[in-house]
GUTOR-789637 format. One line per field, with one value per residue (C-alpha): y, z, x; chain; residue number from 1. Coordinates in Angstrom, 1 decimal. Layout:
N
c2	c(Y,...)
c3	c(Z,...)
c1	c(X,...)
c	c(A,...)
k	c(NUM,...)
//
This chain:
435
c2	c(17.1,18.3,20.6,24.0,23.9,20.2,19.2,16.5,14.2,10.5,10.2,8.6,9.7,7.5,10.0,7.3,6.6,10.0,12.5,15.4,16.0,19.1,20.1,22.4,23.8,23.4,26.6,26.3,28.8,27.5,29.3,29.4,30.2,30.5,30.7,32.2,31.7,31.6,31.7,30.9,32.8,30.4,31.1,31.9,30.4,27.5,29.8,28.2,24.8,25.8,26.8,24.2,23.7,25.0,23.1,19.9,20.4,19.1,21.1,22.9,23.0,26.4,27.7,29.6,28.3,28.6,27.3,26.0,25.2,24.7,25.1,23.2,23.4,24.7,24.7,25.6,25.4,26.8,27.2,27.0,26.9,27.0,28.3,31.3,29.6,25.8,25.6,26.6,24.6,22.5,25.5,26.1,24.6,22.2,23.4,21.9,22.3,25.0,24.1,22.8,21.6,20.9,20.2,20.5,18.7,18.7,19.9,20.0,20.9,20.6,21.7,22.7,22.4,22.0,21.7,18.8,19.8,17.9,16.6,19.3,19.3,18.7,15.3,16.7,18.2,19.9,18.6,20.8,19.3,18.5,17.0,16.4,15.7,16.0,14.3,14.0,15.5,15.2,16.1,16.1,16.8,17.8,17.6,18.1,18.2,15.4,12.6,10.0,11.8,9.7,12.6,14.5,14.3,12.8,15.6,14.5,13.7,12.8,12.5,11.2,11.7,9.9,9.4,11.0,10.6,11.4,11.4,12.2,13.2,13.1,12.9,11.3,9.9,9.7,9.0,7.9,8.9,8.6,6.7,7.2,5.5,4.9,6.1,6.0,6.6,6.6,7.4,8.6,8.4,7.9,8.2,6.9,7.2,5.1,4.6,4.5,3.4,2.9,2.9,1.1,0.6,0.3,1.3,1.4,1.8,1.9,2.4,3.8,3.5,3.3,3.5,2.7,0.1,-1.2,-0.9,-0.4,0.0,-0.5,2.0,0.4,3.2,2.5,-1.3,-2.0,-2.2,-1.8,-3.1,-3.6,-4.4,-3.2,-3.4,-3.0,-2.9,-2.2,-1.0,-1.0,-1.5,-0.5,-1.6,0.8,-0.4,-2.5,-2.9,-6.1,-5.8,-6.0,-5.6,-5.1,-4.6,-4.8,-4.2,-4.0,-2.2,-4.4,-3.6,-6.0,-8.6,-8.3,-6.7,-3.2,-2.8,0.0,-0.2,-1.7,-4.9,-4.7,-6.5,-7.1,-6.2,-8.6,-7.9,-8.3,-7.7,-7.7,-7.1,-6.1,-5.3,-5.8,-3.7,-5.0,-3.0,-1.1,-4.0,-5.9,-8.0,-9.7,-12.1,-12.5,-10.2,-10.7,-10.5,-9.9,-8.9,-9.3,-7.2,-8.8,-11.9,-11.7,-11.1,-14.0,-13.0,-14.0,-11.9,-13.3,-15.5,-13.4,-10.5,-12.3,-12.5,-15.8,-15.2,-12.8,-13.0,-12.1,-12.4,-11.5,-10.4,-10.0,-9.4,-6.9,-8.0,-6.6,-8.8,-10.6,-11.8,-15.2,-16.4,-13.6,-14.9,-14.2,-15.5,-15.2,-14.1,-13.6,-15.3,-17.5,-17.1,-19.1,-17.1,-18.5,-17.0,-17.7,-16.5,-17.9,-19.7,-23.0,-22.5,-22.3,-19.4,-19.7,-21.9,-21.3,-23.3,-23.5,-22.2,-21.8,-19.3,-19.4,-16.6,-17.6,-15.9,-13.5,-16.3,-16.7,-20.1,-20.4,-24.0,-25.1,-28.3,-30.8,-33.3,-35.5,-36.4,-36.6,-39.6,-40.0,-42.4,-40.4,-42.0,-40.4,-37.0,-37.3,-35.5,-34.7,-38.2,-37.3,-39.8,-37.1,-35.0,-31.2,-27.9,-28.3,-31.1,-28.7,-26.1,-28.6,-29.5,-25.9,-25.2,-28.0,-26.6,-23.1,-23.9,-27.4,-28.6,-31.8,-34.0,-37.3,-36.3,-39.8,-39.4,-36.0,-37.1,-37.8,-38.4,-40.6,-38.6,-38.4,-34.7,-32.5,-29.8,-27.9,-31.0,-32.7,-29.7,-29.9,-33.6,-33.0,-30.0,-32.2,-34.7,-32.0,-30.5,-33.6,-36.1)
c3	c(0.7,-1.0,-3.9,-3.2,-3.9,-3.3,-0.9,1.7,1.7,2.4,4.8,8.1,10.7,13.6,16.4,18.8,16.8,15.2,17.7,15.2,11.5,9.6,6.1,4.0,0.7,-2.3,-4.5,-8.1,-9.2,-9.5,-7.5,-9.4,-8.1,-10.6,-10.0,-7.1,-5.5,-1.8,0.4,4.1,6.0,8.0,11.7,13.2,16.6,18.0,19.6,17.9,19.0,22.7,22.3,23.9,24.1,27.5,30.3,28.4,27.4,23.9,20.9,19.0,15.2,13.6,11.2,8.4,5.3,2.4,4.0,2.0,4.4,4.2,0.5,-2.7,-6.5,-6.2,-8.9,-7.9,-10.1,-10.4,-6.7,-5.6,-2.0,-0.8,2.1,2.2,3.9,3.4,5.9,8.8,7.8,10.9,13.3,13.0,14.8,13.3,10.7,9.7,6.1,3.5,1.5,3.9,2.6,5.2,5.0,1.2,-2.0,-5.7,-5.4,-8.2,-7.3,-10.1,-11.3,-7.9,-6.5,-2.7,-0.1,2.2,5.4,7.5,11.0,13.5,17.1,18.6,16.8,14.7,11.4,8.7,6.1,3.0,1.8,4.4,3.4,5.9,5.5,1.7,-0.8,-4.5,-4.6,-7.6,-7.2,-10.5,-11.3,-7.7,-7.1,-4.1,-3.3,-2.3,-2.3,-1.5,1.5,4.5,6.9,5.5,6.8,4.7,2.6,2.3,5.0,4.6,7.4,7.1,3.3,0.4,-3.3,-3.7,-6.8,-7.1,-10.7,-12.2,-8.8,-7.5,-3.7,-0.8,0.7,0.5,4.0,4.7,8.3,10.2,7.4,3.8,1.6,-2.0,-3.2,-6.6,-7.1,-10.8,-12.8,-9.7,-8.3,-4.5,-2.5,0.8,3.0,0.6,0.9,4.5,4.5,6.7,5.5,3.4,0.0,-3.1,-3.3,-6.9,-7.4,-11.1,-13.1,-10.1,-8.9,-5.2,-3.7,0.0,2.7,2.1,-0.9,1.3,5.1,6.9,9.8,13.2,15.1,13.5,13.6,10.3,8.7,5.2,4.9,1.2,-1.8,-3.1,-6.8,-7.7,-11.5,-13.7,-10.8,-9.9,-6.3,-5.6,-2.1,-0.3,0.1,3.3,4.0,4.0,0.9,1.8,-0.3,2.7,6.3,9.2,12.9,15.9,19.2,22.3,25.8,28.2,25.5,24.3,21.0,21.4,20.8,18.3,18.4,14.9,13.2,11.7,8.4,5.9,2.4,-0.4,-2.7,-6.5,-8.0,-11.8,-13.7,-10.8,-11.2,-8.2,-8.9,-6.7,-8.2,-5.0,-2.7,-2.1,0.9,0.7,-2.0,-0.8,-0.9,1.8,0.4,3.9,6.7,10.1,12.5,15.7,15.5,19.2,20.8,22.6,21.6,18.0,15.4,15.0,11.9,11.0,10.2,7.3,3.8,2.2,-0.9,-2.6,-6.4,-8.2,-12.0,-13.7,-12.0,-12.7,-10.7,-11.8,-9.7,-8.3,-9.4,-6.1,-5.8,-7.5,-6.3,-5.7,-4.7,-2.8,0.7,1.9,5.5,8.3,11.2,9.3,8.6,6.6,3.4,-0.1,-3.1,-6.8,-10.0,-9.7,-13.0,-11.2,-9.1,-5.3,-4.4,-0.7,1.7,1.9,2.8,2.6,-0.4,-3.9,-6.4,-10.1,-12.5,-16.1,-19.0,-16.8,-14.8,-11.1,-9.5,-5.8,-4.7,-1.1,-0.2,2.4,2.5,5.2,3.1,-0.4,-1.6,-5.2,-7.2,-8.5,-11.9,-12.8,-12.1,-14.7,-17.4,-19.5,-19.3,-18.0,-15.1,-12.5,-11.0,-11.3,-11.5,-15.3,-14.8,-12.8,-15.5,-18.1,-16.1,-15.4,-19.2,-19.8,-17.2,-18.6,-22.3,-22.5,-24.5,-26.5,-24.8,-22.9,-20.6,-19.1,-17.6,-16.3,-14.6,-11.4,-9.2,-11.8,-12.0,-15.9,-15.9,-15.5,-13.0,-10.0,-7.8,-10.2,-9.9,-6.1,-6.3,-8.5,-6.5,-3.4,-5.2,-6.2,-2.8,-0.7,-2.8)
c1	c(-19.9,-23.1,-23.4,-25.0,-28.7,-29.2,-31.9,-31.5,-34.4,-35.3,-32.3,-32.6,-30.0,-29.2,-28.4,-27.5,-24.4,-23.7,-22.2,-21.9,-22.3,-21.5,-22.7,-20.5,-21.8,-19.6,-19.5,-20.6,-18.0,-14.4,-11.7,-8.4,-5.0,-2.2,1.6,3.5,7.0,7.1,10.2,10.2,12.9,15.1,15.7,19.1,18.2,16.2,13.6,10.6,11.7,11.3,7.6,5.3,1.5,0.4,2.0,2.3,5.9,5.1,6.4,3.7,3.0,3.0,0.3,2.1,0.6,-1.8,-5.0,-7.9,-10.8,-14.6,-14.8,-14.4,-14.1,-10.5,-7.8,-4.3,-1.2,2.3,3.1,6.8,8.0,11.5,13.7,15.9,18.8,19.1,22.0,19.7,16.6,16.8,16.5,12.8,9.9,7.4,4.8,1.5,2.2,2.8,-0.2,-2.9,-6.3,-8.9,-12.6,-12.8,-14.0,-13.2,-9.6,-7.0,-3.4,-0.9,2.5,3.8,7.3,7.4,10.1,10.9,12.7,15.2,14.3,14.6,15.8,12.4,12.0,9.2,9.4,7.3,5.0,4.7,1.4,-1.2,-4.6,-7.4,-11.1,-10.9,-13.1,-12.1,-8.7,-6.3,-2.6,-0.7,3.0,3.9,7.6,9.9,13.6,16.0,13.5,16.2,17.6,16.5,17.1,14.2,10.6,7.8,6.4,2.8,0.3,-3.4,-6.0,-9.6,-9.9,-11.5,-10.9,-7.4,-5.2,-1.5,-0.4,3.1,4.5,8.0,7.9,9.8,6.6,2.8,1.4,-2.2,-1.9,-5.2,-6.9,-7.9,-10.5,-9.6,-6.2,-4.5,-0.8,0.0,3.1,5.0,8.5,8.5,11.7,13.1,10.0,7.9,4.2,2.9,-0.7,-3.7,-7.3,-9.8,-11.3,-9.0,-5.4,-4.1,-0.3,0.3,3.5,5.3,8.9,9.5,13.1,12.7,13.2,9.7,7.4,4.3,4.3,1.1,1.2,1.6,0.1,-3.3,-3.2,-1.4,-4.7,-6.1,-9.7,-9.9,-7.7,-4.4,-3.5,0.1,0.6,3.7,5.7,9.4,10.7,14.3,15.3,17.7,21.3,21.7,17.9,15.9,13.7,10.0,6.9,4.6,5.5,3.1,3.7,1.5,1.3,1.0,-0.4,1.4,1.9,-1.8,-2.5,-3.9,-7.6,-8.0,-11.8,-12.1,-11.1,-7.6,-7.0,-4.2,-5.4,-6.1,-3.2,-2.9,0.6,1.2,4.4,6.6,10.3,12.6,15.7,18.5,21.3,21.9,21.2,24.4,23.4,20.0,19.0,15.4,12.4,9.8,6.3,4.9,7.3,5.7,7.8,6.5,8.6,9.8,6.4,4.6,1.0,0.5,-1.3,-4.8,-5.3,-8.3,-5.9,-4.2,-5.5,-6.4,-4.3,-1.9,-1.5,1.7,1.4,4.7,7.9,11.6,14.7,17.4,20.4,23.6,26.5,27.0,23.4,23.2,19.8,17.3,13.9,10.7,9.8,6.3,6.4,8.8,7.0,4.6,0.9,-1.7,-1.4,-1.1,0.7,0.3,2.0,5.5,5.3,5.1,8.2,8.1,10.3,9.5,7.7,4.0,1.0,-2.8,-4.8,-3.5,-5.0,-4.5,-5.3,-5.5,-7.2,-9.0,-10.6,-10.0,-10.2,-9.5,-8.9,-9.1,-7.2,-8.4,-5.6,-7.2,-10.3,-8.8,-6.7,-5.8,-3.6,-0.7,-0.6,-4.0,-2.5,0.3,-1.5,1.5,2.9,6.3,6.2,5.9,3.2,4.0,2.3,2.2,-0.3,-2.5,-2.3,-3.3,-6.4,-7.2,-7.1,-9.6,-11.9,-11.8,-11.7,-13.1,-10.2,-10.6,-8.1,-8.4,-11.2,-11.4,-7.9,-8.8,-12.0,-10.2,-13.2,-15.0,-18.2,-18.2,-17.3,-14.2,-14.7,-13.3,-13.4,-11.0,-8.7,-8.8,-7.9,-4.9,-3.7,-3.7,-1.5,1.0,1.2,1.2,3.2)
c	c(A,A,A,A,A,A,A,A,A,A,A,A,A,A,A,A,A,A,A,A,A,A,A,A,A,A,A,A,A,A,A,A,A,A,A,A,A,A,A,A,A,A,A,A,A,A,A,A,A,A,A,A,A,A,A,A,A,A,A,A,A,A,A,A,A,A,A,A,A,A,A,A,A,A,A,A,A,A,A,A,A,A,A,A,A,A,A,A,A,A,A,A,A,A,A,A,A,A,A,A,A,A,A,A,A,A,A,A,A,A,A,A,A,A,A,A,A,A,A,A,A,A,A,A,A,A,A,A,A,A,A,A,A,A,A,A,A,A,A,A,A,A,A,A,A,A,A,A,A,A,A,A,A,A,A,A,A,A,A,A,A,A,A,A,A,A,A,A,A,A,A,A,A,A,A,A,A,A,A,A,A,A,A,A,A,A,A,A,A,A,A,A,A,A,A,A,A,A,A,A,A,A,A,A,A,A,A,A,A,A,A,A,A,A,A,A,A,A,A,A,A,A,A,A,A,A,A,A,A,A,A,A,A,A,A,A,A,A,A,A,A,A,A,A,A,A,A,A,A,A,A,A,A,A,A,A,A,A,A,A,A,A,A,A,A,A,A,A,A,A,A,A,A,A,A,A,A,A,A,A,A,A,A,A,A,A,A,A,A,A,A,A,A,A,A,A,A,A,A,A,A,A,A,A,A,A,A,A,A,A,A,A,A,A,A,A,A,A,A,A,A,A,A,A,A,A,A,A,A,A,A,A,A,A,A,A,A,A,A,A,A,A,A,A,A,A,A,A,A,A,A,A,A,A,A,A,A,A,A,A,A,A,A,A,A,A,A,A,A,A,A,A,A,A,A,A,A,A,A,A,A,A,A,A,A,A,A,A,A,A,A,A,A,A,A,A,A,A,A,A,A,A,A,A,A,A,A,A,A,A,A,A,A,A,A,A,A,A,A,A,A,A,A,A,A,A,A,A,A,A,A,A,A,A,A)
k	c(1,2,3,4,5,6,7,8,9,10,11,12,13,14,15,16,17,18,19,20,21,22,23,24,25,26,27,28,29,30,31,32,33,34,35,36,37,38,39,40,41,42,43,44,45,46,47,48,49,50,51,52,53,54,55,56,57,58,59,60,61,62,63,64,65,66,67,68,69,70,71,72,73,74,75,76,77,78,79,80,81,82,83,84,85,86,87,88,89,90,91,92,93,94,95,96,97,98,99,100,101,102,103,104,105,106,107,108,109,110,111,112,113,114,115,116,117,118,119,120,121,122,123,124,125,126,127,128,129,130,131,132,133,134,135,136,137,138,139,140,141,142,143,144,145,146,147,148,149,150,151,152,153,154,155,156,157,158,159,160,161,162,163,164,165,166,167,168,169,170,171,172,173,174,175,176,177,178,179,180,181,182,183,184,185,186,187,188,189,190,191,192,193,194,195,196,197,198,199,200,201,202,203,204,205,206,207,208,209,210,211,212,213,214,215,216,217,218,219,220,221,222,223,224,225,226,227,228,229,230,231,232,233,234,235,236,237,238,239,240,241,242,243,244,245,246,247,248,249,250,251,252,253,254,255,256,257,258,259,260,261,262,263,264,265,266,267,268,269,270,271,272,273,274,275,276,277,278,279,280,281,282,283,284,285,286,287,288,289,290,291,292,293,294,295,296,297,298,299,300,301,302,303,304,305,306,307,308,309,310,311,312,313,314,315,316,317,318,319,320,321,322,323,324,325,326,327,328,329,330,331,332,333,334,335,336,337,338,339,340,341,342,343,344,345,346,347,348,349,350,351,352,353,354,355,356,357,358,359,360,361,362,363,364,365,366,367,368,369,370,371,372,373,374,375,376,377,378,379,380,381,382,383,384,385,386,387,388,389,390,391,392,393,394,395,396,397,398,399,400,401,402,403,404,405,406,407,408,409,410,411,412,413,414,415,416,417,418,419,420,421,422,423,424,425,426,427,428,429,430,431,432,433,434,435)
//
């Protein structure tokens, strides 16, 4: 998207790789739409459901919406959408969306109340907010009905968009469908469909409550991929009753037991989680929460190790339990991958292997263990003199490395090189893990 009047210069286009590019001007003048109540008349028959696309037999999507296309600098607020007859809402065909934004930039949509419909007979339903090929979109204080009703379709869909922000919204789902780059979800309440993601860049989920089977689902139909980072800060996860609680779920399509080639590298995101609350008050069955749930446990072809991240950091968490759960805890992964987790206050809540990462006083130190080449006498690792080697000893050494504390440096110089450094930390970590 290029502002009107700007001149393209000093740009080299590789036409061997670019099949088409389109430049849309962005108006300098802001377009403002204020208020309006819209009511969609419900059908009395299933006539729309029978309509198909040509001879394909596939149900079509209808275009009956507010369409914003090939423009930008748009400010919309105060829109309400509902149905005339809630009892017959399942009779209609599928709709692209009531508010549909396509090929636009610099969009603000706020203080709108939209409607989430139930699944219809065709197996498809209707989005009320559809966002495609949008750059720099902000969606504030958008609400919808019945966000905890699992029989309703996900209300928001995004395709090929970049730099979107949802703030103060109450929705049953935010769906990064065919891919999004950079998404922020802040101060929101998300219902039964959760966050379904595929894309790249930075995903920030801040001060948001999600009540769903899974906190974040990586969409299987695009390779369960997010090439970038996810920051989850000050959030609450409420697992639905009867569901296996999962922070992240990934799943893969297979072609004759071979992972489908999507034409790009699929990656699990680097994840940082801070101050997470797991509210188990509605969950009366499962005591564990899977950090990563790999849903391909029965397939022979394993997920490539290159897919998995090297570490996930969880700094600060608490469980709010139903009465019958006596030992709520985390487990890393369903089928096993070489991923490390830190932030459990020294307690191993699940079985995990490989690297450990410690985040202390805004300093990140990633330690790689090589148990075959490192041998160390355990006594030297007992830095707190309690006759056992524990994670507390590691924390003491880490504090020395970061702050150069004045304690017995000779004891902490585990490799006898007259200095206390990361190598000493590696040696002590090996002792803790392999003793």
